[in-house]
C-alpha positions in Angstrom: 83.0 -119.2 2.9 84.1 -119.5 6.5 82.9 -117.2 9.2 85.0 -117.2 12.4 83.9 -115.9 15.8 86.6 -115.0 18.3 84.9 -115.3 21.7 82.4 -117.8 20.3 81.1 -118.9 23.7 80.3 -115.4 25.1 76.8 -113.9 25.1 77.2 -112.1 21.8 79.4 -114.9 20.3 76.7 -117.5 21.1 74.0 -115.2 19.6 76.0 -114.6 16.4 76.5 -118.3 16.0 72.7 -118.6 15.8 72.5 -115.5 13.6 75.0 -116.8 11.0 73.5 -120.3 11.2 70.1 -119.0 10.2 71.0 -116.3 7.7 74.1 -117.9 6.2 73.3 -121.6 6.0 75.9 -122.2 3.2 78.7 -120.8 5.3 80.8 -122.7 7.8 80.9 -121.1 11.3 84.1 -121.7 13.3 84.9 -120.3 16.8 87.7 -119.7 19.2 87.3 -119.2 22.9 89.9 -119.5 25.7 87.2 -121.0 28.0 86.9 -124.0 25.6 90.3 -125.9 25.5 89.3 -127.8 22.4 88.5 -124.8 20.3 90.7 -123.2 17.7 93.3 -120.6 18.7 92.6 -117.0 17.6 95.5 -117.2 15.1 94.3 -120.5 13.7 90.8 -119.1 13.3 92.1 -115.9 11.6 94.1 -118.1 9.1 91.1 -120.1 8.1 88.2 -117.6 8.2 87.2 -115.2 5.5 85.0 -113.1 7.8 86.2 -112.7 11.4 83.9 -111.4 14.1 85.6 -110.2 17.3 83.3 -110.6 20.3 85.5 -110.5 23.4 85.5 -108.5 26.7 86.1 -104.9 25.8 89.5 -104.8 27.4 90.8 -107.6 25.2 89.8 -106.3 21.8 93.1 -104.4 21.2 95.1 -107.5 22.1 93.1 -109.7 19.8 93.6 -107.3 16.9 97.4 -107.2 17.5 97.5 -111.0 17.7 95.8 -111.6 14.3 96.9 -108.4 12.5 99.4 -110.2 10.1 96.8 -112.8 9.1 93.8 -110.7 8.0 94.8 -108.8 4.9 92.0 -108.8 2.4 89.5 -110.3 4.9 86.6 -108.7 6.6 86.7 -108.0 10.4 83.5 -107.2 12.3 84.3 -105.7 15.7 81.6 -105.2 18.3 81.2 -103.4 21.6 84.7 -102.2 22.3 84.8 -99.0 24.5 87.5 -97.2 22.4 86.4 -97.5 18.8 88.8 -94.8 17.6 91.8 -96.7 19.0 90.6 -100.0 17.5 89.9 -98.3 14.2 93.5 -97.0 14.0 94.9 -100.5 14.7 92.7 -102.2 12.1 93.6 -99.6 9.4 97.2 -100.9 9.6 96.2 -104.5 8.9 95.1 -104.5 5.3 91.7 -105.8 6.3 88.4 -104.2 5.5 86.4 -103.9 8.7 83.0 -103.0 10.2 82.7 -101.6 13.7 79.4 -102.1 15.5 78.1 -100.9 18.8 74.7 -102.6 19.5 73.0 -100.4 22.2 71.5 -103.5 23.8 72.2 -107.0 25.1 71.8 -109.8 22.6 68.0 -109.9 21.8 66.5 -112.9 23.5 64.7 -115.3 21.1 65.5 -113.3 18.0 68.0 -113.7 15.2 68.1 -110.0 14.4 68.3 -106.7 16.4 64.7 -105.8 15.7 63.9 -102.3 17.0 67.2 -101.9 18.9 69.6 -99.2 17.9 72.9 -100.2 16.4 75.7 -97.7 15.7 77.8 -98.6 12.7 81.1 -97.0 11.6 81.0 -96.4 7.8 84.2 -97.1 5.8 85.4 -97.0 2.2 84.5 -100.7 1.7 85.6 -102.1 -1.6 85.7 -105.9 -1.8 83.2 -106.4 1.0 80.7 -103.6 0.4 77.8 -105.8 -0.9 78.4 -108.5 1.8 78.3 -105.8 4.5 75.2 -104.2 3.2 73.4 -107.6 3.1 74.7 -108.3 6.7 73.2 -105.0 8.0 69.9 -105.8 6.2 69.7 -109.2 7.9 70.6 -107.6 11.2 67.5 -105.4 10.8 68.4 -102.8 13.3 65.5 -100.4 12.7 67.6 -97.6 14.1 71.0 -98.1 12.4 73.0 -95.0 12.9 76.2 -94.4 10.8 78.8 -92.7 13.0 82.5 -92.2 13.0 84.4 -94.2 15.7 84.9 -91.1 17.8 81.1 -90.3 17.6 80.3 -93.9 18.5 82.5 -93.6 21.7 80.9 -90.3 22.6 77.3 -91.4 22.2 77.9 -94.7 24.0 79.5 -92.9 26.9 76.8 -90.3 27.1 73.9 -92.8 27.2 75.6 -95.3 29.4 78.0 -93.8 31.9 75.8 -91.2 33.7 72.9 -93.7 34.1 75.2 -96.4 35.4 76.9 -94.1 37.8 73.6 -92.8 39.2 72.2 -96.3 39.5 75.3 -97.4 41.4 75.1 -94.3 43.6 71.4 -94.6 44.8 71.8 -97.6 47.1 75.1 -96.2 48.4 73.3 -92.9 49.1 70.5 -94.7 51.0 73.1 -96.6 53.0 74.9 -93.4 53.9 71.5 -91.9 55.1 70.8 -94.9 57.2 67.6 -95.8 55.3 66.0 -99.2 55.4 65.5 -100.5 51.9 62.1 -102.0 52.5 60.8 -98.7 53.9 62.3 -96.8 51.0 60.5 -99.1 48.5 57.2 -98.4 50.3 57.7 -94.7 49.9 58.7 -95.1 46.3 57.5 -92.8 43.5 57.3 -93.9 39.9 60.6 -92.4 38.8 62.3 -93.9 41.9 60.8 -97.4 41.2 62.0 -97.5 37.6 65.5 -96.0 38.4 66.1 -98.5 41.2 65.2 -101.3 38.8 68.3 -100.1 36.8 70.3 -100.3 40.0 69.1 -103.9 40.5 69.9 -104.9 37.0 73.5 -103.4 37.2 74.4 -104.6 40.7 73.1 -108.2 40.0 75.9 -108.6 37.5 79.6 -108.7 37.8 81.5 -105.5 38.8 84.1 -105.9 36.1 81.5 -105.7 33.3 80.7 -102.1 34.3 84.3 -101.2 35.1 85.0 -102.1 31.5 82.1 -100.0 30.3 83.5 -97.0 32.2 86.8 -97.4 30.2 85.1 -95.4 27.5 87.6 -92.6 26.6 84.9 -90.0 27.3 83.8 -91.4 30.6 85.7 -89.1 33.0 84.7 -85.9 31.0 81.1 -87.0 30.9 80.9 -87.8 34.6 82.6 -84.5 35.3 79.9 -82.6 33.3 77.2 -84.6 35.1 78.7 -83.5 38.4 78.8 -79.9 37.2 75.1 -79.9 36.3 74.1 -81.5 39.6 76.2 -78.9 41.4 74.3 -76.1 39.5 71.0 -77.6 40.5 72.2 -77.8 44.1 73.4 -74.2 44.0 70.0 -72.9 42.8 68.4 -74.6 45.8 71.0 -73.3 48.3 70.5 -69.8 47.0 66.8 -70.1 46.6 67.2 -69.2 43.0 63.9 -70.3 41.4 64.8 -68.6 38.1 68.0 -70.6 37.7 66.2 -73.8 38.5 63.4 -72.9 36.0 66.0 -72.0 33.4 67.7 -75.4 33.6 64.3 -77.2 33.7 63.2 -75.4 30.6 66.5 -75.9 28.8 66.4 -79.6 29.3 62.8 -79.8 28.0 63.6 -77.7 25.0 66.6 -79.9 24.1 64.4 -83.0 24.2 61.6 -81.4 22.2 57.9 -81.2 22.8 56.9 -84.2 20.8 59.6 -86.4 22.4 58.5 -85.3 25.8 54.9 -86.2 25.1 55.9 -89.7 23.8 58.3 -90.3 26.6 55.8 -89.3 29.2 53.2 -91.7 27.8 55.8 -94.5 27.5 56.9 -94.0 31.1 53.2 -94.1 32.3 52.7 -97.3 30.3 55.8 -98.9 31.7 54.9 -98.0 35.3 51.4 -99.4 34.8 52.9 -102.6 33.3 55.2 -103.0 36.4 52.3 -102.7 38.7 50.2 -105.2 36.8 53.0 -107.7 36.9 53.7 -107.1 40.6 50.1 -107.1 42.0 47.9 -109.3 39.8 47.7 -113.0 39.2 46.2 -115.4 36.7 43.5 -114.3 34.3 43.3 -110.8 35.8 46.9 -110.2 34.8 46.3 -111.3 31.2 43.1 -109.1 30.9 44.9 -106.0 32.2 47.9 -106.6 30.0 45.6 -107.0 27.0 43.8 -103.7 27.9 47.1 -101.9 28.3 48.3 -103.3 24.9 45.1 -102.2 23.2 45.3 -98.7 24.7 48.9 -98.3 23.5 48.0 -99.5 20.0 45.1 -97.1 19.8 47.2 -94.2 21.0 49.9 -94.9 18.5 47.4 -94.8 15.7 46.3 -91.3 16.6 
């Protein structure tokens, strides 16, 4: 059997080369990538491979599917991380291929050849020829939080957990700039939530802008950001009108949705993370290792209770 990876030199493409090399040693892995002039073309790969994994920038997925559509009848296509799963699903349904759509809710796990505890959304299909192979593939991927969702649900959940966070993380430094704040002074005045939120800003803004432009191409992004604006506007209105009851209602409504047990666990996890960040930032040498060990033991003990 041949497994082909379109986009073999990207982050996920490279990771899946290692994944297939370890878990499928009897299979030959071939790749195509426009950044490597000596690699196969996408059509040549599609002709040769039995299993085809598409791991390209999200804006290119639809084009790749169109390019190889006449060559994949009876084969298995694995498509990851496109921002419009429903559109890609409709295109793949016309090809005669069986397919698996995945949205890993993480970057490729460093140093691992499975997804470990990271969540992975999978679109269930009426697989026939490839059912057993797909089941074994998902078992080897070992995503402890594999969620089976329709393509439309995958798009909605991905947009809901990504787009508002990314937008707010982009907005915070722009807000501080508009207020004329000095970044160093703002950091010294930082609270725990600010410290962790701005780390997200650092992570996003350190990368290339087009990566997040592509993430915002989710078909639900505009509606989700609009709802986010509406909620923030309601919070602002409660403050302008001095309406404590409205503020309290929204506060309670959010907590009720998340659930008492989830709030407790999340609060503890946030506290642990903040303590970990302070240990890393302030301590050196053996003291760091001792404090990290104590923190680890405290977390382990609490999880047992």
